[in-house]
C-alpha positions as CSV (number, residue, x, y, z in Angstrom):
1,M,41.0,-9.5,-7.3
2,R,39.4,-6.2,-7.4
3,P,37.8,-5.1,-10.8
4,I,40.5,-2.3,-11.5
5,F,43.4,-4.3,-11.1
6,E,41.7,-7.1,-13.4
7,L,41.3,-4.2,-15.9
8,L,45.0,-3.2,-15.7
9,K,45.9,-6.6,-16.1
10,Q,43.9,-7.0,-19.4
11,W,45.6,-3.8,-20.8
12,G,48.8,-5.4,-20.1
13,L,49.7,-3.2,-17.0
14,E,51.4,-4.8,-14.1
15,M,52.2,-3.2,-10.5
16,K,55.6,-3.5,-9.4
17,G,55.7,-4.1,-5.8
18,T,53.4,-3.5,-3.0
19,V,53.3,-0.4,-0.6
20,G,55.1,-1.2,2.6
21,E,57.3,-4.2,0.9
22,V,60.9,-4.0,2.0
23,I,63.3,-4.8,-0.9
24,P,66.9,-4.4,-2.0
25,Y,67.4,-1.0,-3.6
26,N,68.5,-0.9,-7.3
27,P,68.6,2.5,-8.9
28,Q,67.9,1.3,-12.3
29,F,64.5,0.1,-11.0
30,H,63.6,2.2,-8.0
31,Q,63.3,6.0,-7.4
32,L,64.3,7.2,-4.2
33,L,61.7,10.0,-2.7
34,E,62.9,13.5,-2.4
35,G,64.4,14.3,0.9
36,G,63.9,10.5,1.9
37,G,67.7,9.8,2.6
38,H,70.4,8.1,0.7
39,A,70.6,4.3,-0.1
40,E,73.4,2.3,-1.9
41,V,72.7,-0.7,-4.2
42,G,71.3,-3.7,-2.2
43,E,70.5,-1.6,0.9
44,P,67.0,-2.3,2.3
45,V,64.2,0.0,1.2
46,I,60.8,0.4,1.7
47,I,58.1,1.0,-1.3
48,R,56.2,4.2,-0.6
49,Y,54.3,4.3,-4.2
50,V,54.0,1.2,-6.4
51,G,55.5,1.1,-10.0
52,Y,54.0,-0.2,-13.2
53,D,55.2,-1.8,-16.2
54,H,53.5,-2.6,-19.6
55,D,54.6,-5.7,-21.5
56,H,57.8,-6.1,-19.3
57,K,58.7,-2.3,-20.1
58,L,59.0,-0.1,-17.1
59,L,56.6,2.6,-17.2
60,Y,56.8,4.1,-13.6
61,R,59.4,3.2,-11.1
62,P,58.3,2.4,-7.7
63,K,59.1,5.3,-5.2
64,V,61.1,4.2,-2.3
65,S,62.9,5.4,1.0
66,P,65.4,3.9,3.0
67,V,64.4,1.6,5.9
68,K,64.7,3.2,9.1
69,K,65.5,0.8,12.2
70,D,62.2,1.0,13.6
71,E,60.5,0.2,10.2
72,E,63.0,-2.8,9.5
73,T,61.7,-4.7,12.8
74,T,58.1,-4.0,12.3
75,T,58.1,-4.9,8.3
76,T,60.4,-7.8,8.7
77,T,58.2,-9.5,11.6
78,N,54.6,-9.2,10.0
């Protein structure tokens, strides 16, 4: 693990998701990027920027955008 991630962990900060990960959309935990389109609850979205929480309290929601058809095939097959 890289030192910066270890330091964040020691401070109680945890990254929420990884860039490029495809997940079901939940507006309570994810923020749609401006101009990125529209997503309904449960629709697949891709994480563009990770989020963070501290001691299980959300500090910064992961920024996501709807999965386009060409992204869906490339991200789910990798």
